[in-house]
Structure formats: C-alpha cells, structure tokens
PAROKE-831522 format. One record per residue (C-alpha): residue number from 1; residue in three letters; x, y, z. Coordinates in Angstrom, 3 decimals. Example, Ala and Ser with C-alpha at 12.3 -4.5 7.8 and 13.67 -1.06 7.14 Angstrom:
# PAROKE-831522
- 1	ala	12.300	-4.500	7.800
- 2	ser	13.670	-1.060	7.140
END
This chain:
# PAROKE-831522
- 1	unk	-8.281	10.335	19.776
- 2	unk	-8.669	14.086	20.324
- 3	unk	-9.568	15.721	17.027
- 4	unk	-7.873	18.880	15.841
- 5	unk	-8.159	20.850	12.612
- 6	unk	-7.925	18.747	9.463
- 7	unk	-4.373	18.735	8.115
- 8	unk	-4.767	16.279	5.254
- 9	unk	-6.916	17.546	2.358
- 10	unk	-9.891	15.521	1.100
- 11	unk	-8.158	14.209	-2.001
- 12	unk	-7.959	10.552	-3.014
- 13	unk	-5.002	9.750	-5.269
- 14	unk	-4.736	6.509	-7.218
- 15	unk	-2.642	5.279	-10.132
- 16	unk	-3.543	3.559	-13.369
- 17	unk	-0.701	3.305	-15.864
- 18	unk	-0.551	1.240	-19.033
- 19	unk	-3.924	2.372	-20.408
- 20	unk	-5.434	-1.079	-19.875
- 21	unk	-8.999	-1.819	-18.855
- 22	unk	-9.538	-1.941	-15.097
- 23	unk	-10.518	-5.417	-13.862
- 24	unk	-13.793	-5.928	-12.022
- 25	unk	-12.213	-6.117	-8.570
- 26	unk	-10.813	-2.625	-9.074
- 27	unk	-14.018	-1.075	-10.408
- 28	unk	-15.860	-2.578	-7.437
- 29	unk	-13.310	-1.121	-5.035
- 30	unk	-13.633	2.319	-6.611
- 31	unk	-17.414	2.071	-6.157
- 32	unk	-16.787	1.687	-2.424
- 33	unk	-14.777	4.920	-2.498
- 34	unk	-17.670	6.772	-4.090
- 35	unk	-20.024	5.350	-1.471
- 36	unk	-18.039	6.331	1.610
- 37	unk	-15.966	9.269	0.322
- 38	unk	-18.499	11.191	-1.744
- 39	unk	-17.179	14.556	-0.570
- 40	unk	-13.587	13.823	-1.609
- 41	unk	-11.856	14.814	-4.822
- 42	unk	-10.545	11.856	-6.846
- 43	unk	-7.359	12.144	-8.908
- 44	unk	-6.215	9.349	-11.211
- 45	unk	-2.504	9.531	-12.005
- 46	unk	-1.572	8.195	-15.421
- 47	unk	0.514	8.969	-18.516
- 48	unk	-1.530	12.096	-19.209
- 49	unk	-0.766	13.967	-15.986
- 50	unk	2.582	12.515	-14.889
- 51	unk	5.917	12.828	-16.705
- 52	unk	7.234	9.263	-16.930
- 53	unk	10.670	10.569	-17.905
- 54	unk	11.044	12.683	-14.776
- 55	unk	12.628	9.812	-12.831
- 56	unk	14.929	7.073	-14.121
- 57	unk	13.472	4.332	-11.894
- 58	unk	9.952	5.180	-13.064
- 59	unk	10.909	5.314	-16.735
- 60	unk	12.662	1.949	-16.616
- 61	unk	9.777	0.327	-14.746
- 62	unk	7.302	1.776	-17.231
- 63	unk	9.296	0.578	-20.228
- 64	unk	9.343	-2.892	-18.650
- 65	unk	5.545	-2.617	-18.203
- 66	unk	5.930	-3.130	-14.466
- 67	unk	3.303	-0.559	-13.650
- 68	unk	2.962	-1.469	-9.968
- 69	unk	6.508	-0.183	-9.449
- 70	unk	5.680	3.004	-11.346
- 71	unk	2.904	3.643	-8.848
- 72	unk	5.323	3.119	-5.947
- 73	unk	6.989	6.388	-6.869
- 74	unk	3.982	8.289	-8.186
- 75	unk	1.943	7.797	-5.007
- 76	unk	4.700	9.547	-3.058
- 77	unk	4.974	12.292	-5.671
- 78	unk	1.225	12.933	-5.448
- 79	unk	1.148	12.993	-1.651
- 80	unk	4.170	15.247	-1.375
- 81	unk	3.030	17.862	-3.882
- 82	unk	-0.703	17.824	-3.191
- 83	unk	-1.348	16.074	0.105
- 84	unk	-4.305	13.764	0.583
- 85	unk	-4.785	10.003	0.818
- 86	unk	-3.425	7.436	-1.611
- 87	unk	-5.356	4.233	-2.286
- 88	unk	-4.310	1.252	-4.370
- 89	unk	-7.016	0.419	-6.880
- 90	unk	-7.618	-2.953	-5.218
- 91	unk	-8.382	-1.343	-1.852
- 92	unk	-11.972	-1.441	-0.634
- 93	unk	-13.118	1.378	1.651
- 94	unk	-15.362	0.292	4.538
- 95	unk	-16.209	3.674	6.068
- 96	unk	-15.302	7.344	5.892
- 97	unk	-11.627	8.213	6.278
- 98	unk	-12.385	11.603	7.850
- 99	unk	-11.033	10.728	11.327
- 100	unk	-7.593	10.229	9.741
- 101	unk	-7.438	13.724	8.265
- 102	unk	-6.314	15.221	11.580
- 103	unk	-2.917	13.530	11.369
- 104	unk	0.153	15.065	9.783
- 105	unk	0.684	11.727	8.027
- 106	unk	-0.315	8.094	8.518
- 107	unk	0.097	4.573	7.258
- 108	unk	-0.168	1.122	8.836
- 109	unk	1.292	-2.337	9.148
- 110	unk	0.670	-5.114	6.642
- 111	unk	1.546	-7.719	9.264
- 112	unk	3.609	-7.877	12.440
- 113	unk	6.821	-7.006	10.592
- 114	unk	6.208	-4.959	7.455
- 115	unk	4.357	-1.757	6.674
- 116	unk	1.693	-1.533	3.980
- 117	unk	1.375	1.197	1.341
- 118	unk	-2.085	0.585	-0.130
- 119	unk	-3.653	3.190	2.180
- 120	unk	-1.495	6.095	3.270
- 121	unk	-1.957	9.823	3.713
- 122	unk	-0.067	13.025	4.423
- 123	unk	-0.344	16.770	4.432
- 124	unk	1.443	18.509	1.520
- 125	unk	5.257	18.734	1.694
- 126	unk	5.495	16.418	4.681
- 127	unk	9.135	15.548	5.500
- 128	unk	8.333	11.830	5.843
- 129	unk	7.061	11.661	2.271
- 130	unk	10.069	13.759	1.182
- 131	unk	12.378	11.179	2.772
- 132	unk	10.659	8.289	0.986
- 133	unk	10.816	10.151	-2.333
- 134	unk	14.493	10.946	-1.885
- 135	unk	15.260	7.230	-1.792
- 136	unk	14.332	7.046	-5.493
- 137	unk	16.771	9.736	-6.623
- 138	unk	19.668	7.350	-7.248
- 139	unk	17.763	4.091	-7.722
- 140	unk	17.455	2.202	-10.991
- 141	unk	14.835	-0.388	-11.878
- 142	unk	16.866	-2.111	-14.584
- 143	unk	20.064	-3.457	-13.091
- 144	unk	23.381	-3.700	-14.992
- 145	unk	22.845	-7.426	-15.635
- 146	unk	19.507	-6.701	-17.298
- 147	unk	17.328	-8.021	-14.475
- 148	unk	14.847	-5.846	-12.614
- 149	unk	14.886	-4.578	-9.057
- 150	unk	11.557	-5.943	-7.848
- 151	unk	12.102	-5.072	-4.210
- 152	unk	8.664	-4.175	-2.875
- 153	unk	8.074	-0.650	-1.656
- 154	unk	6.731	-2.090	1.596
- 155	unk	10.143	-3.602	2.324
- 156	unk	11.901	-0.337	1.442
- 157	unk	9.532	1.871	3.444
- 158	unk	9.715	-0.465	6.444
- 159	unk	13.523	-0.308	6.447
- 160	unk	13.592	3.486	6.090
- 161	unk	11.072	3.971	8.893
- 162	unk	12.919	1.555	11.153
- 163	unk	15.995	3.757	10.731
- 164	unk	13.849	6.680	11.924
- 165	unk	12.959	4.864	15.126
- 166	unk	9.934	2.751	14.206
- 167	unk	9.664	-0.597	15.977
- 168	unk	8.637	-3.170	13.372
- 169	unk	6.314	-5.058	15.699
- 170	unk	2.862	-4.289	14.316
- 171	unk	1.772	-1.975	17.143
- 172	unk	0.404	1.559	16.912
- 173	unk	3.167	4.146	17.113
- 174	unk	3.797	7.815	16.381
- 175	unk	7.246	9.003	15.318
- 176	unk	8.693	12.397	16.152
- 177	unk	7.994	13.559	12.587
- 178	unk	4.271	13.207	13.320
- 179	unk	3.617	10.037	11.320
- 180	unk	1.090	7.665	12.888
- 181	unk	1.505	3.946	12.199
- 182	unk	-1.596	1.819	12.768
- 183	unk	-1.863	-1.953	13.401
- 184	unk	-2.783	-4.207	10.483
- 185	unk	-6.526	-4.338	11.216
- 186	unk	-6.916	-0.678	10.202
- 187	unk	-5.851	-0.878	6.553
- 188	unk	-4.648	-4.406	5.798
- 189	unk	-6.884	-6.832	7.700
- 190	unk	-6.741	-9.470	4.999
- 191	unk	-3.779	-11.870	5.022
- 192	unk	-3.247	-12.479	1.308
- 193	unk	-0.606	-15.147	1.967
- 194	unk	-2.544	-17.396	4.340
- 195	unk	-6.101	-16.114	3.970
- 196	unk	-6.447	-14.869	7.560
- 197	unk	-9.129	-12.316	8.431
- 198	unk	-8.396	-9.541	10.937
- 199	unk	-11.309	-7.210	10.210
- 200	unk	-12.630	-5.361	13.260
- 201	unk	-14.723	-2.281	13.920
- 202	unk	-11.459	-0.305	13.642
- 203	unk	-10.925	-1.334	9.999
- 204	unk	-11.077	1.494	7.461
- 205	unk	-9.997	-0.351	4.329
- 206	unk	-9.302	-3.836	2.991
- 207	unk	-6.451	-4.426	0.562
- 208	unk	-7.551	-7.290	-1.682
- 209	unk	-4.076	-7.687	-3.223
- 210	unk	-4.485	-8.173	-6.970
- 211	unk	-0.737	-9.023	-6.802
- 212	unk	-0.015	-7.782	-10.327
- 213	unk	3.663	-7.322	-9.415
- 214	unk	4.179	-10.990	-8.481
- 215	unk	5.228	-13.806	-10.837
- 216	unk	2.393	-16.055	-12.006
- 217	unk	3.517	-19.095	-9.970
- 218	unk	3.528	-17.020	-6.775
- 219	unk	0.022	-15.697	-7.481
- 220	unk	-1.238	-19.225	-8.130
- 221	unk	0.280	-20.492	-4.870
- 222	unk	-1.244	-17.597	-2.941
- 223	unk	-4.690	-18.189	-4.471
- 224	unk	-4.498	-21.875	-3.557
- 225	unk	-3.769	-20.921	0.043
- 226	unk	-6.748	-18.565	0.027
- 227	unk	-9.103	-21.301	-1.153
- 228	unk	-7.719	-23.804	1.358
- 229	unk	-8.103	-21.271	4.145
- 230	unk	-11.771	-20.766	3.315
- 231	unk	-12.333	-24.516	3.616
- 232	unk	-10.324	-25.495	6.693
- 233	unk	-9.397	-22.179	8.280
- 234	unk	-6.039	-20.375	8.662
- 235	unk	-5.274	-21.866	12.088
- 236	unk	-5.446	-25.418	10.751
- 237	unk	-3.227	-24.473	7.813
- 238	unk	-0.717	-22.888	10.196
- 239	unk	-0.604	-26.062	12.332
- 240	unk	-0.187	-28.223	9.229
- 241	unk	2.689	-26.052	8.033
- 242	unk	4.494	-26.450	11.372
- 243	unk	4.016	-30.212	11.335
- 244	unk	5.346	-30.527	7.791
- 245	unk	8.268	-28.137	8.261
- 246	unk	11.773	-29.695	8.255
- 247	unk	13.258	-30.277	11.722
- 248	unk	9.936	-29.527	13.392
END
C-alpha cells in the first residue's frame, strides 16, 4: 500500500453509557490501546458529553437501557464530527493503527457476508459516515407494539453499503467514495459464533464480543460453542453440524 499524507486524525473514540463499572475484559482491552496507541488521543463518549435527547432512536434505546444500540449511533456521530477511529470497548489492539490513517475511511468484514463495526475510522465529515448517520433520522427504537428494534448495526451498515456497490463476499474492496473494506482477519479474526480463529500477521484488532446486546440464552449458547471449539476444534464442530442438520 502506497502511503500518502494522514487523513484520519489520531483520535480513538469509544462509548460507555449507563455509568456502570467496566468489566475486566474491557479494561484489559483498553490497556492494549494504551500499549500500542500511546500517541493517540482517547475520547470516551457518555452522558456527560453527548446529548441523549438529540436523536429519538438514541433516547428510546437509552431509556430501555440498551446501551449497545446507543453506541451504534454515537460512534457515527463522533467519527463524522471529529474524525478518527472508533473502537468497541471489547476490542483488543494488536499493533499500531497508523498504516490505516492514510485512508479516507475504512472498516472490515465480520465474516464472508456481513461487515463489522467494532473497528472503523474516517476523516471528519466523510460522506460515507454522513450516509450511515442519515439512516437514523427517521428510525425509532421502540416500535408501536412496544417491542424494540434490535436490528444490529452490522446488518444495517452491510445493507446500506451493498446499495452503494459493495460486494458482500468478504474480500478487500474500495468504493468510489474512498471507503476501504478489509477482510475479516484485519479487525474481526475471532468467530464468536463457532470459535474459529483467523488471526494472521495482517490482524490489527480482535473483537472479543462481550455480546451485551444479545439475549441471555443466545450468549449462553455462543459461550458453549466457544468452549466446545477449544476442545475439538471448529472444523469438527462444522462437520458435526452438517451431519446433524435435517435433510443432510
């Protein structure tokens, strides 16, 4: 990759709403930021520096104490107005992110089909971030029947980017708006569903997926898969799943 002048400022944005104590996995991840990104500015977005009432979706998600969905909007707000790199608090940094600062904007795939949002960056006022923010203008979190819209931002962002010409196939691509999309091994090399490991020398971060937005039974099922994968390996689990599947 030919390097040009840095376009993305050395700012790390992260969110912590609800005023709760950060679990150990998150404090350990933040320690990795300090180790590899010592020359970056760190900005924590919370109730003290963000107006919860500025967006209906955010306010409803906050009132429901679904703070992961609050951060879905706030990360975009922070990147649009200030530029920099957003990290989820359960993202471990493996090495400096400096080589990514030469892009106009970047993100990566979570798997072969969906994008991830735990590590993403952009220069201030980038039109891609503006497009993602605009999607929240007319959205509500609390639906008329009283249930919540728990559609993940990865599903929403993937659909919006596909409409802009992105092929949802997990390969590295650059759209005409200057956004670079990296394969999963760059930012999401850990398969939190099946426990697969895709870490390579190209990996910048690992998303450990605290899964705070998921129902308890889903988190338990995912954790069981992780433990099984460590014992017998993801390939064996995949073969077992195919054998046990109906009509296989």
